[in-house]
C-alpha positions, 0 to 999 in steps of 0.5 A: 248761881253765877258761872264765869269762864275766862278765855283759855282759862278756868271755868268757875261756878259760884253758888250760895249754900243755905242751911237753916237760912245761914248762907255760905258759898261754894266754888266749883272749878268746872274743868278739874272738878275742884270744889271749895265750900265756905259754910255758915258765913252770914244770915243775910241773903243780900250779903251772900249775894254781894260776896258772890259778886265780889268773888266772881269779879276777882275770879276767886278760885277754890284754892284761894276761897278760904283766904278771901273769905277770912279777909271778908269776915 
């Protein structure tokens, strides 16, 4: 889990979501409670952690998660 807050901006929570060792990601915008989930992206824990790192560095929000994940795939 990774939490990121920008000065005067959004606070975002990035987490992995694993069901039967198939990993996805979830982003929660803490202030508004908006959530985006991209399930079943990879079976590699290492790859999902790398994706979470990329998402957080790019300050990806729930609104743009689907587009970013589509490009990542």
